[in-house]
N, C-alpha and C positions, 0 to 999 in steps of 0.2 A: 570644453571646447568653446572655440572662439566665436565672434558672432558671424564672420565670414561661414564657419561650416555648420551654424544652426542653419541659417537662412538658404542654405543652398541642398539641407538634408530632405528635404520632403515639403512636398508643397501640396495642399487641398484647393481644389475646385470644386464649389456650390453647384451644381447644376440643378436643384430643384429646393429650394429654400421655403416655409410658406411663411405669408405677409397675410393670411386671415386667422381671423376670432379661431383658437384651437378647440374645437369641441371634440366630444367621446366617439359621437357616429359616423363623424368621415374620416378617411385614412389622410394623417397629417404627415406627409413623408420629409423630410431632408435624404435626398440623394448627393453623393457629393463624389468625388475622383479625389484621390491620394497618389502623389506620382512619386519614386523614388529618386532622389537628384544623384545620389551616391552612381562611381561606377563600379561599384561592387556590394554585394549581395548583403543586405543589413536586415537586422531584427529591429521590429518596431512593437511599441504596446500603445492601444489604442486607451485612453481615459474618458468614458463620456459618461457623465452621471447628471440628474435631475433633481429637482425638488417643485414637489408639488406637480411633478408627469412622472410617470411611466414610459421609460427607454425603451421600445422592442427593439434589438441590436442584432445583426447575425452572429451566430457563435462565436466564427472565428475572430470576430472582434474582442470577444472574451478572452483569448488566448495573443500569446506571440506572435506575430505574424512576420513570416520571411518573405523581404521583397528583393527579387534581381536586380540589379543594373538599368536604371533606368524603367523597372516597370513599374503599370500605371495598374491601380485596383480599384475598382467600381462598388459604391454599398449604399445600401439604402436603410435608415433609419426612422420609425416611427414613432409620434409623441401622442401620449394618450394621458389627457390631463385630468387632474384628480381632486382640483377644488374650483372653487369660481375664484377671480383676481389676475394672480401672473404668477408664472412660472420659470425654473432658469433652468438652462443649458450650459454646463460647462463642458467644452471639449478639448481636452487634450491629448497629445500626440509625445511620446517617451524614445527619443531613440536608444537602444539600447549598445551602446557602445562598447564593442570588444576590446581588453585588455588583458595584452598578456604578462603573465609574471612565472616565476620558477620559485618552486615548492621543492624543500625533500620530502618523499615518499618512504613509506613501508613497502618493499614490494616481496611478494613472496619469490623465492629464488629458485634456479630452474631444476637444481636438486641441493641437496645438502653439501655444506661447505665443506665438514669432513666427516669421515665413516667413524661411526661408533659403535656399531654393528658389534663387533668382538668384544670391546668394551663391557659394552652393557649386560651381552650375554653372561661376559663370566661373571658377574655378579650373581649369578642365580642358579645354583646347583640344590640338586633334591635329590636324597640319599634314595637311590634305588636298586633293589637286593634283587640282582637276576641269574642269585645263582639259580641251578638247575639238578636235581636230582635224577638219581638213574633207573628212577621207575616207568615201568613200561607195562601200562595195563593190561597187554597180552599174554603178560604170563599168569595173570590171574582168568583168563579166560580159554576154557577147554570146547572143543566142538564135540561136546559128550550129549548122545542121544539121551533121551530117555530110558530106554532101555538100556543103554550102557550105564546111564548112573544107578540102575535098579538092579544090577548085577553088581557094581561098586557095592553097592548099600548092603547086599548078602552079604558078601565076602566080607564087608566091614564088622558085620553083625556078627558071623560065627568067630571071625578072629576077637574081638569083645568077649564073647562068648569062653572061648580058651583061655585067652589070656586071664580070664577073671576065677576059672578053676584052679589054675594053676596058683594063682595069688592064694585062692582059698585052700590049697592043700600044702601051701606054702612051699610051693618047689618052682623054680628057677622056669617062668615062662617060655615056651617055643616060639611064641609072638612078642614084638618087641613092643614097648607102648611107642616108640616113635613113628613106628608102622602104621600103626591106628592112625595116629595123628595126621598122617601123612596123606592115606586112605582118607579121613574127616577131610582135610584142606583139598583132595581132589575132589571129592564129592563136592563140596562146596563149590569149587571152581563149576562145577559142569550145572550146577545149578543157575549160579551168576551167568553162565552163558546160554542159557535156557531162558532168561528175562525171569527168575524167582528169586530176586537178593533175598528177601524175605527166611525162604527156605535155606538158601548158602550162609544167612547170617547165624541162623540156626545150630546148624552144624558145626559153622567156626565156634559156635561158641561150648562145643564139648571138647574142643582141644584142652590138653591133660597140662602142657607146658603154659603157664598166665601168661610169662612175658611174649610166647609165640604166640598165644591165644588173642590178647590186646594186640598185635602189632596184625597180623594176620586179619582179623576182626574189620580192622580200621582201613587197610591195603583195598580188602574185596568191595567197601564202600569205594572207595576213591577210583579204584578201574572199572563200577558201576556208571561213574558220572560219565565214562566215554560211551556207555550205550544208551543211558536213558538219565538227562541230570537234571529233568523236572521231577524225575520219581528219587533219584540221588536226595535232591533237596529237601524234600518230603520225609526220607530218611532222617535226614541228618539234624532234622527241627525235634526229632521225639528222640534224638540224643540226650544223655547227660551232658551237660555243659562242664567240662572241663578242657584243661591243658590238648589233650590229645585231643578234642572237638575241634579246637580252635584250628590248630593246626592240619588237620583234616581239609578245616574250611577252606585255607589259606592255599594249601596244596592243589584243592580242585578248584578252587577261582584260576589258578595258574596255569593248571593241565587246561582249563577252558579256554583261556585265552590263546591256544593253539590252534582249538577248534573252531571256537564260535566265539571272538571277543565281544563282541554287544554282549553277551549274555555273561559273560563273567562274573557282571556286579552283582550280579543277581543273588549270589551266594555268600557274599560279600556281607550283605545287611544282615544275617545270621549271627554277624559277631555284635555285640550289643556295647563292647567300649572304642568308641568315636576316634580316638585317634588312631587304635590298631587297626579298625574299619577303614580309614583314607587314607590309611598307609598302605595297607591292602591294593586299594585302589590305587594309588598310586605306583607301585608294583607292578601291578596288570598294566597299565599306561606304558611304561618302562619296557617291559616286555614286546607290545605292540609300535611303540611309536615309528620305529627305523620302517615296519613293515605297512602298518597300515594308519599313516600320519590320519586321515578323518577320521575314523572309528576312535581312534585314542585322545581328539579333543571332544569328543561326544561325552566319551567316558568318562574323561576331567572335569565337566559339567556336572557331573555328581558329586563333587566334592561339596562339603557345603562351607569350608572357609573359604571365604572369598579370597583374602591375600594369598592363600596354600595351593588354591585353583589357578590363580593371577603366576603362580612363582612356577606351578608344573606345565601350562599353556607356554609360558618362555621358553622351558627346558626342552617343548615337542618344536618350538620354533627355530633352538639351537639346533636342533637333527633335520632339519629339512630346507632351512631358508635359502640354503645354494641351490636345491635341488628345484623349489617352487616358492616364488619370492609370491607369488599370488595369492597362497593358502596361506603366506605366512602373514601375509596383509588383513584378509578374511580373521584370523585368529587376535592379531592385535586390537581388530575394530571391535569383536569383542570383548575383548579384556578392558578397554576403555569404557564403553558403553556398560559394563556390569561396574566399574568402577563407579561412575556418573550416576549412575541409578541408585548406589548402593544407601541402605539407612542406616548402614552400621560403620561405616568408615568415615570418618572427619580430614579428610585432606587438608585443613589449614591447621591440625592439632599441631600443637608445639611449634608454633613460627614454620608451618609446614616442614619439621623435621620428623617424620611420620614415614614407616615403609610405603603406605598406600600411597604416600604424594612423589617418594621416589619412584614406584613402580609407575604410576598414570604418567607421571614425565617423562621416563624412560620408553615406554609403549610407544607415546607419539612420536619422540624423537625415531625409534624403529619404524616406526609406519611410514615417517616423512622418507626413509631412503628407502626400503624394502617395495611401498606403495608409490608415492610420490608427495612432495611437500604441499603441494595444493590440496593433497586429501589432511594432511595436519592440519595444514589452516583451517578450512573447513571446520575438522573436529572444534578445535578450539573457540571458532566465531559463533557455534552453535550451543555451546556449553553455559549452561546459564549461570552458573555461579562464577559473578564477578569477577572477585577476587583473586579464586584459584588461577582463574582464564587469565588474567595479567601477570601472576607469579609465574606460571607456565611461561606465558612468552616472554614476558623480562628472563627467564633462565636459559631459555634457548634460541632467544632470538638471534646471534648470530649465526646458527645452524640454518636455519630456513630462511631465515628473510634478510635483507641488506636495505639500505637508505638509496635512494638513487634522487638524480635532477628531475624532476618532470613540470613541465612548461605546460600552466591550465593560459583559461582565460576567464575574464572576470566580464559582468556585461554593469556598466555604469549606466544609471537610467538618467537622461538628458533632455528637457524638455525642449522640443523644436519645433512646436506646435500650440499655441492653446488662444482660445475665443472663449468668450460666457456672454451669452444671447438670454434675454429675458422675452417670453412669450406672452402677450395675455390669451386668457384661459379662461373657460367657462364650463359649467358639469350641470344646472339645476334647467329645469323645465326646458329641457330643449324639444323643440317643438318642428313644425316646417318649413315658419317664418325662419328662427331661428339658422336653421339646415341650410337654409336656403343662402341669406344672410354671408354664412362662411363660403358655402360655396362657389359665389360670385366671387368672392376676396372681401370682404365687409371684416372691418376690426373696429375696436373701441379700446379706447384708454383704461385700463385696467383700475384707475381709482372709482370708475364708475360701477365696475363690476363687482368692487367691492363695497361699493352703495355710498362712497365718500365723494360728495357733492361740494365738496370747500374750495371751488375754483371759479373766477368771475370772467373767463377767457375760453372760447372751445371753438376748434376746427371741425365743422362740418363741411365735408367731400362728398360731394354726389354723383362726381364727372369721372369719367373712364378715358385710362391711358393704355400708351402703348408699353406703360413701364408702373410700377406701382411705387406712390407715393409714402407708402405705411413707413419704410426704414427711414426717411428723411423726418418724418414726422413724429418717430416715437421716439427717434432719439431727441431730437429737442425736447420734448417730453420728459425723458428719463433724466437728461442733462441737468435742465432749469431745476426739476424734483431733487435732484440728490448730492447734485453740485451748489445752485444756486438757492434752495430754500421756496423754489416759486412754484406752482400749482399751472397745469392749465387740462384741459381734457379735450379728446377728442372724437369724431364718430364719420369714419370712412365707409362709403357705400359707393364702389364703381360701378353706376348703371350702363349697361349694355342696350337699352332700349330705352333710351331716351324717358325713361322716368314715366314707364306706360302704367296701367292700371297694377297691374301684376306688382311692378317693381312696387310702388307706391305704398302698397299692402303691407308689402315685407318690411319698407320702411316706418311705414306709421307704426304696424304692430313691434317692432324691435326698440325703435325709442320708446313705446309705452313701456314693454319688459324691461326694457333696463333703467327705466325710471328718469329719462330725462324730461319728458314731457311734464308730467306731475309736477317734479322740481323747478324747472327752471317757469311753468306758469305761477308756481306757490313763495315764489323768494321774497324775501324785502329788496335787496340791492340787486339792481340789473345785471343781467348776464350781456356779454359781448357774442353774437354769433357769428362769427366767420364764414359767410357761404364762400370756401376754397375753390380760387380755380386756377389752373397755370396757361400759359399762351409760348409760344416760342419764343428766343433769344431777340432782345432788342438795341444789345452792343451794350448796354448798360443793365444793374438791380434795378427792375420799373415795378413801381406799386401801383395800382390799380383802383380807383374807390367808389364805390355808386350808393348810396345810404341819403337819407336824411339831411338836410345842412348841417343842423347840431350835433348831429352824431363824426359825420366825418370829420368837421373841423377840433374835436375832442380826438380824434383817432390819430387827424396828421399834426397836432400839438406835439402828441406822444413820441411819433416815431423821429419827428424831424428833432429833435433834442438830442436823441442818441444814434439816429444814421446821418443827420446832415448831408451831404454834400455827395456821399457815398452811394446815393439813391435819386431815382428819380419818380415823383410822387405826383399822381394824376387825378383829377377828380374827373370823372364822363358818367354822369347821372342818363346822359342821351342815347349812349348807347348800349352801358353794361347795367342800369338800371332795372330793376323789373324782372321779368322771366318767368319763365314755368316753376325755378325751382322754388327764387326769392316767394312767387306769388304759394306756393304750398308751403314754406316754410312760413310764411306769414301767417297760415289757416291753423296752423298748431301750436305756435308758441305768441303768447300773449304780448300783443306791444306794449303794455304797460310796464312787462317785469325782461325782455330781452330787446336791444337793440340789435338788428340784424344787417350787416353789412357784407355787400356783394365785393369779395377782393381778389384781385386778380392779379397774378404773379409772375414775373416772365421767370425764363427757364434758367438765369444767371441766379437765382436761389436756390437751385435746385444742387446746382455745380457750388457754390460756397456757401459752405455750412455755418458758417463763424456769422456769417453777415442774415443769415435765415433766424440763426438763433438770436442775434441783437436786438432782429425786426420784434422779435415775437415775446421777447422779454420787458421789450420797451411797454408792449400792453398790458401789462401783468400789473 
């Protein structure tokens, strides 16, 4: 930013600034106005820091501040001293200059660039046994009353006796064995219909034809599954483990999938072989996925093999995504969460060339298309495995992302206001007199506060004006000390009541407390005390002196060499020598140790700092 831009950026006007000695017991306020000179809304950052001073600033100043065009804001800050001596305040304002620039950024597409649904789902096929036999449980259930069963049993027993008698006599039986078996089967069905399966099976075991007996026995159990599934499971638990039992379990599970699909998997767990058990569950899912996808998804979750489960769920999606994209999205989210939380699957195995990674990646692609690209992006953002996340993002980048130009604004911090201030601060032994001294506007050089009395000239002003002389006196003090390696001191007390008893008490006690009286009166070399006063303009910088002749001559000799004809020098003991202030100073300071000069300067010195500095420097 050019210099003209800086000068017009912001203006700071101090409406209140402490000229007094800062002490912690009073409020040391700095009030200022900040005015934005730009015709646009701008951001500024205030950087206000102190050394040896605690600065209480409004919370707003701790953040970036928006200024409207030409807007003025008013602020107060309070200074609290932390040590004796001096504290500093650095006051910087930085303009946050907005600079536009264009960058390529990754954006989520509104929708996938190319449909991948059919391509992906074609990769996942599971063999489903959809065969259905002609078994009808109603063929094994007869509406027989107990009375009818007893009659049939009686007839059966009679036929068996006749049959046995004929066999015993080696005669051809009138009753066929096949008829006896048929009666047994009828009775068994009767008991089954009356929910007495154990009696039914007991009769079934009496069938003479072994092949027919075995088939009928298991068929009765299968049929009973439609009447009482829970009891049927208990019956099967007690059966001998063989292929016929396994086949019965599979058939019952598939039968139940038509009646109550959620209950069907229960019987599958009677199969000990895990692969056979999970294939049965897969077949159950295959039977119901088109009819009841919610239950199919629920049953799929029983599969312990995580990859097999994921493939089965993808098969479900294949059947329903065109009808119910929302449900398909839910299933995909489940697959993704399962894989992400798995402790068995390693997605980065074989450099990401493994089934788990392929399913994971494909599921995210499907989620992007069936749900939204934003949802897929959120999944990737939240995944904790950085290497997998980066790999998937790279593999599917063109599908769900695109690179676009985006205009951004960066803010360059440009300092548009900078000031450094030094304050005299005091912390020790705060009493009523120190308090009154500070409140009235009293101030004292920080070398005195630090007990550094290595100086021979001191400005002492006890007069009040409609302006503060502190900035002028302190500026020359600081300038000479840090730039010219020369030291003076000053004590300022702007009397409001013509040095009445109350004010003289404050002056006397503070001079004592700061150590000036005891130090001045015990010095080896004399100290020059300038009893300073100012008078209105005289057209040319004018110095008026009033003191004893020897001191006055030395004084004039020093300043004449430096200032020459640039100033007027007058001696006026008649008008300016003596007075209440001089008399007071002579009382407290030893005449053998101190030369007291009544020094009166015209206002030209106030408006011409270089003249005042040269004058002060000539005295040292």
